[in-house]
Structure formats: C-alpha cells, structure tokens
C-alpha positions in Angstrom: 17.9 59.4 57.5 14.8 60.4 59.4 12.2 62.8 58.0 11.7 66.2 59.4 8.4 65.0 61.0 10.4 62.5 63.1 12.7 65.2 64.6 12.5 65.6 68.4 14.4 68.5 70.0 14.2 71.0 72.8 15.1 74.7 72.6 17.3 76.2 75.3 17.2 79.9 74.7 19.2 80.3 71.5 20.2 76.7 71.2 18.6 73.5 69.8 19.2 70.3 71.6 18.2 67.2 69.6 16.7 64.2 71.3 19.4 61.8 72.7 19.2 58.5 74.5 21.8 57.9 77.2 22.7 54.9 79.3 22.2 56.9 82.5 18.7 58.2 81.7 17.5 55.6 79.1 19.3 52.4 80.1 16.1 50.4 79.7 16.1 51.3 76.0 18.8 48.7 75.4 16.2 46.0 76.1 13.7 47.7 73.8 16.3 48.0 71.1 17.1 44.3 71.3 13.4 43.4 71.1 13.0 45.6 68.0 15.9 44.0 66.3 14.4 40.6 67.1 11.2 41.6 65.4 13.0 42.4 62.2 15.5 39.4 62.4 12.5 37.0 62.7 10.2 39.0 60.5 11.2 37.8 57.0 8.0 37.5 55.0 6.0 40.0 57.1 4.6 43.2 55.8 6.1 46.6 56.7 2.8 47.3 58.4 3.0 44.2 60.6 6.6 44.9 61.5 5.8 48.5 62.5 2.9 47.3 64.6 5.2 44.9 66.5 7.7 47.7 67.1 4.9 49.9 68.6 3.9 46.9 70.8 7.4 46.9 72.2 6.7 50.3 73.8 3.2 49.6 74.9 4.0 50.0 78.6 6.6 52.7 78.2 5.4 56.2 79.3 8.5 58.1 78.3 8.5 57.4 74.5 6.8 59.9 72.2 5.2 58.6 69.0 7.8 60.3 66.9 10.5 58.4 68.6 8.8 55.1 67.7 8.3 56.3 64.2 12.0 57.1 64.0 13.0 53.6 65.1 10.7 52.1 62.5 12.4 54.3 59.8 15.9 53.3 60.9 15.0 49.6 61.0 13.4 49.9 57.5 16.6 51.6 56.2 18.6 48.6 57.3 16.2 46.1 55.6 15.4 45.0 52.1 11.8 44.6 51.1 10.2 42.8 48.2 8.8 45.5 45.8 6.5 45.2 42.9 8.4 47.0 40.2 6.6 45.6 37.1 3.0 46.4 38.0 2.1 42.8 38.7 0.1 43.7 41.8 -2.1 46.2 39.9 -2.7 43.7 37.1 -3.7 41.0 39.6 -6.1 43.5 41.4 -7.8 44.3 38.1 -8.3 40.6 37.4 -9.5 39.7 40.9 -11.9 42.6 41.1 -13.3 41.9 37.6 -14.0 38.3 38.7 -15.5 39.4 42.0 -17.7 42.1 40.5 -20.4 39.7 39.3 -20.9 38.6 42.9 -21.0 42.0 44.5 -21.9 42.6 47.3 -19.9 40.1 49.3 -20.9 39.2 52.8 -19.4 37.1 55.5 -22.7 35.4 56.4 -25.1 34.9 53.4 -28.8 35.6 54.0 -31.9 36.0 51.8 -30.9 39.4 50.4 -27.1 38.8 50.0 -26.2 35.2 49.1 -22.6 35.6 48.0 -20.2 34.6 50.8 -16.8 36.2 50.7 -15.0 32.9 51.4 -16.8 31.1 48.7 -16.1 33.8 46.1 -12.4 33.9 47.1 -12.1 30.2 46.8 -13.7 30.3 43.3 -11.4 33.1 42.1 -8.4 31.1 43.4 -9.5 28.0 41.6 -10.0 29.9 38.3 -6.5 31.5 38.7 -4.9 28.1 39.6 -3.4 29.5 42.9 -4.2 29.5 46.6 -6.0 32.5 48.0 -3.1 32.9 50.5 -0.7 33.5 47.7 -3.1 35.9 45.9 -3.8 37.9 49.1 0.0 38.2 49.7 0.5 39.8 46.2 -2.7 41.8 45.8 -1.4 45.0 47.3 2.4 44.3 47.0 2.8 47.8 45.4 1.6 49.6 48.5 4.5 50.6 50.8 2.7 49.3 53.9 2.4 45.9 52.4 5.9 45.5 51.2 7.2 42.2 52.7 10.6 41.9 54.4 13.1 40.0 52.3 16.2 40.5 54.3 17.4 42.3 57.4 21.1 43.2 57.5 20.4 45.3 60.5 22.6 46.6 63.3 25.3 44.5 65.1 23.6 45.0 68.4 21.1 47.1 70.4 23.7 49.7 71.3 24.4 50.3 67.6 20.7 51.0 66.9 20.5 53.5 69.7 23.7 55.2 68.6 22.3 55.5 65.1 19.1 57.0 66.5 21.2 59.7 68.4 23.1 60.7 65.2 19.9 60.6 63.1 18.2 63.1 65.4 21.1 65.5 65.0 20.8 65.0 61.3 17.1 65.8 61.4 17.9 69.1 63.2 20.4 70.0 60.5 17.7 69.9 57.8 17.1 73.5 58.6 20.8 74.5 58.7 21.8 77.6 56.9 25.5 77.4 57.7 28.0 75.3 59.6 31.4 76.1 61.0 33.9 73.4 61.9 37.1 73.8 63.8 39.4 70.8 63.1 42.7 69.8 64.6 42.8 66.1 63.4 41.5 64.2 60.4 40.8 67.5 58.6 41.7 65.8 55.3 38.9 63.3 55.8 36.5 66.0 56.9 37.2 68.0 53.7 36.9 64.9 51.5 33.5 64.1 52.9 32.4 67.7 52.7 33.2 67.6 49.0 31.4 64.3 48.5 28.3 65.9 50.1 28.7 68.8 47.6 29.0 71.4 50.4 30.5 74.7 49.4 33.2 75.7 51.9 36.0 78.1 52.7 39.0 77.3 54.8 41.0 79.5 57.2 44.2 78.4 59.0 44.1 79.4 62.7 47.5 78.1 63.7 49.8 75.0 63.2 47.5 72.1 62.6 44.3 74.1 63.3 41.8 75.0 60.6 38.4 76.5 60.4 36.0 75.3 57.7 33.0 77.4 57.0 30.2 75.6 55.2 27.3 77.5 53.6 25.8 77.9 50.2 22.5 78.1 48.3 20.3 77.5 51.4 21.7 80.6 53.1 22.3 82.9 50.2 19.8 82.4 47.5 16.5 81.0 48.6 14.6 79.2 51.3 15.3 75.5 50.6 16.0 72.5 52.8 18.1 70.7 50.1 21.3 72.1 51.3 20.5 71.4 54.9 19.9 67.8 53.9 23.4 67.7 52.4 24.8 68.9 55.7 22.8 66.2 57.4 24.3 63.5 55.1 27.7 64.8 55.9 27.3 64.5 59.7 28.0 60.7 60.2 31.4 61.2 58.4 32.2 64.1 60.7 31.2 62.1 63.8 33.6 59.3 62.7 36.6 61.8 62.7 38.7 63.0 65.6 39.6 66.4 66.9 36.7 68.7 65.7 34.1 71.1 67.0 31.0 72.2 65.1 28.5 75.1 65.3 25.6 75.2 62.9 23.0 78.0 62.5 19.6 76.4 62.1 16.4 78.0 60.9 13.3 77.2 62.9 9.7 77.2 61.7 9.1 80.5 63.3 9.8 83.2 60.7 13.2 84.8 61.1 14.2 82.9 64.2 17.4 80.9 64.1 19.1 78.8 66.8 22.6 77.3 67.3 23.5 73.7 67.2 26.8 72.8 68.9 28.6 69.5 68.7 32.1 68.1 69.1 34.0 64.9 68.9 34.0 64.8 72.7 30.2 64.5 72.9 30.3 60.8 72.6 28.2 60.3 69.4 29.1 57.1 67.5 29.0 56.9 63.7 28.1 53.8 61.7 31.0 54.8 59.4 34.4 53.5 60.2 37.1 55.9 61.5 39.5 57.2 58.8 42.6 55.2 58.2 45.8 56.8 59.5 47.5 56.3 56.1 46.2 56.2 52.6 48.7 53.6 51.5 51.3 51.1 52.8 54.0 53.2 51.1 53.1 56.2 53.3 52.8 54.1 56.4 56.2 52.4 55.8 57.9 55.7 55.2 56.5 57.3 58.4 57.4 54.2 60.4 61.0 54.3 59.1 61.3 58.0 59.8 60.1 57.7 63.4 59.0 60.4 65.8 62.5 62.0 66.2 64.0 64.6 63.8 66.4 63.5 61.1 69.1 66.0 60.1 67.1 68.6 61.8 63.9 67.8 59.9 60.7 66.8 61.8 58.1 64.8 59.9 54.3 65.6 60.3 51.6 63.5 58.7 49.2 65.8 56.6 50.3 68.8 58.6 49.4 71.4 56.1 46.4 72.3 53.9 46.9 74.2 50.6 43.7 75.9 49.5 42.6 78.3 46.8 38.9 79.0 46.7 37.1 75.7 46.5 40.3 73.8 45.5 42.0 72.0 48.4 45.2 70.0 48.4 46.5 68.2 51.5 50.0 66.8 50.8 50.8 63.5 52.5 53.6 64.9 54.7 55.1 68.1 55.8 58.7 68.7 57.0 59.7 71.3 59.6 63.4 72.1 60.1 64.8 73.5 63.3 66.0 76.6 61.5 62.5 77.4 60.3 62.5 75.9 56.8 59.5 73.9 55.7 58.6 71.6 52.8 55.8 69.4 51.7 55.8 66.0 50.1 53.2 64.1 48.1 53.5 60.4 47.3 52.1 59.2 44.0 51.8 55.4 44.0 50.3 52.8 41.7 47.2 54.5 40.6 44.9 54.9 37.6 45.4 57.4 34.8 42.5 59.5 36.1 44.1 59.7 39.5 47.4 60.8 37.9 45.6 63.5 35.9 43.8 64.8 39.0 47.1 64.8 41.0 48.8 66.8 38.4 46.0 69.3 38.3 46.2 69.7 42.1 50.0 70.2 42.0 49.5 72.8 39.2 47.2 74.9 41.4 50.0 75.7 43.8 53.1 76.5 41.8 54.6 78.6 44.6 54.4 75.9 47.2 57.6 73.9 48.1 56.3 70.4 47.3 58.5 67.3 46.9 56.9 64.6 44.8 57.8 60.9 45.3 56.5 58.6 42.6 56.6 55.0 41.8 58.8 54.2 38.8 55.8 52.8 36.9 54.0 56.1 36.9 57.0 58.5 36.8 56.9 59.1 33.0 53.2 60.0 33.3 53.9 63.0 35.5 54.7 65.4 32.6 56.7 68.4 33.8 57.2 66.8 37.2 58.9 63.6 35.7 62.5 64.9 36.1 61.9 66.4 39.5 60.3 63.4 41.4 61.9 61.2 44.0 61.5 57.7 42.4 60.9 54.5 44.3 60.0 50.9 43.5 58.2 49.3 46.4 59.3 51.6 49.3 60.5 55.1 49.5 64.1 55.4 50.8 64.8 57.9 53.6 68.2 58.9 52.2 66.6 60.0 48.9 64.2 62.2 50.7 66.8 63.7 53.0 69.1 64.3 50.0 66.4 66.3 48.3 65.6 68.2 51.5 69.2 69.3 51.9 68.9 71.0 48.5 66.1 73.3 49.6 
C-alpha cells in the first residue's frame, strides 16, 4: 500500500475524490507505465535510488504529474520487487573496517598537492588489495543496509502497463481510507466473500438484512469509538482490494480529514470500474457443490427452487452462510450446508457454526468419511460418497 504522504485527493463539498487515472484523460500514462516497468525489468543489480531516479526521468517532460504521483509509482513498483538486504550486519562491519584503514590517510583528495598528498583512488586501491577484493565489490556492499542502496534482486512486477495503472487507482482509494472512521457496504452478490475478507482484515461489523439477497454490512470499531488512531483505517484499506474483486456492492465510508472535526464521505461501487489485483471469487467452494447445483438446474424441483448462498445467518459477530437455500412455492424455506473432505479443525469449526443457530432449518450433507465426526449431527445428515444425490435431498425436503 501507499503511505499517507503519497495520497492525492480532491474535496468536492462533503466528498473526497481520490486521484484516478483514466484512459480518456490520461491515455498517455500507458506509455509511461510501460517505461517504468521496463526500468525495473532491466534493473536487476541496480540500487533502489537508481531505479527511483530512472522512474522520475520517465516523467521529466510531463506537466500533469505531481511529485506524490511519481513517489506512489515508485512505492508500488518496489512492492512488487525483491531487494537484496543486509540482515546480518555485514555492511556495518565492512564500513568499520574500511574507515579504519582509510583513517590513517585522512583527508583524501581527488588531486594530491603539497598539503594533501593522499589520493582517493590510490587509498581505495590499497584498501581493496589488503581486503583481497575489488573496490567495485566493496563499494556495492559498503552501504547495503541503507534502504536507498538496496539492490534489485528480482522483479515479479505487473503483467502489463494497464495492471500497474489499475493498481495505482486502487492504492489511492486505500490511502484515502487510512482516515476512515466507519464503512457501510450494501451487498447483493458475493456477500459471503465480502464477509470472509472483512473477518480476515479483523474488521468489526454488524449485518442487517434489507430484503431477499440484499444485506447491509456496517464496519466500525476502535478507530471510531475509542481513540484517534489510523490502525483501523489501515485495516479497512487492506480490505478494499478484496471488496473491489467482488460483484454487486456499494460502499460509503466516513473519512476523517486533517482539519479537526471535519469528516467527508467516500463513495464507491462495483460499477465504478476499479480493477483488483486479487482474483474474483469462485462461484463454488467445491466440486461437490458445483455438481449438485448443475444437476438441480435453474428450474424448481417438486416446487423447490435452489439458490446459491441465498441466506446469511448472523448473531453478533458470528456469521454463517449455508451453501444453499431452498424456497418452496408454498412459502416454506430450508438451508443446506455441505461438509466435504476436510480437516478435523474444519469439522470442529463447522459444528461450532451449526450450534450457533439451533432454531434454523438447516440440512447437512456430509461425506461418508467425515459423517461420524459430526457428533450430534451424525444421524441427521444426508450422506454421500463422491456426489450428492438429488433424490436424497428432495426426500429430506418433503419431510419438512
């Protein structure tokens, strides 16, 4: 992510609008991005300082590029690179040894005269001979523990120039969220994935259902309630790329500004065209789920219509999204969770989730290999070997 100092944004009354590069207005930036990528792809062995200088040179003739934008590009390129780092204090030890040897010849000058007769090049050559190394190698390691002199070891980079610009656009929104006190998300699709990533980011949240397949997720916590800290805003920023990768959502965040007591709104949705570097969520968590949904098809069976992850069960901070929900023409509903071939820890967590909602009408389908591990659910599950049979599920539904 970027640092707060690299954030660029405009304020439109009560709204904050992070910097964004578009093809229509900034089409030339595709060429700049390709040149920046070329600098890093060909820059193995160069110092971070030299790489950054080359990136600045890319924009030497560009009038519409503030310094913070260039610094942001350098940061994003560095984040996708690996640098040689001195982790064992070798550089500091080498400096002490070289400076000790050079001290007797102080001061060093480029051109000796009557007063100062120790030439810099001669002293360096003598030190290199005494250490049994070339001065070029010594010079490369002398300040290897200083971040500006870290040397590029590998650049995994971005697949193309457009990907770098897309990452920049998301990163500027992330930087705006550093000051976020709260966030509200309206989700109609991929809400299970959104919730999963919210938990991974350690975001405290509450959930409200606003209609069939529509949920509101309110995210807030220590940053808004207890004290002035940007740590929680940074957690919201880390969560953003996962949100951008999902479908069917709208977000509004309340962001504190540096002016005391003044907050602004940040609005974003899946229709705004931002592109995440994270892959979109898979439609199904397992082949068993996908196979079952494919066999069921889009049409109702015996009056039952199948919906993928159509309901969210929540109690406080505990959330459970069953794999499928069933809706009958007469108004009856049921949920189903499929337990496949998983670890003991997964089974334990699944049982804990099921126990949180004893009043919910949940069918459990389980692989034969894990059926006996399901404790009180063992005699109530719908068993299967490699694929879940439709007739077994329909038979259980008729008993509801």
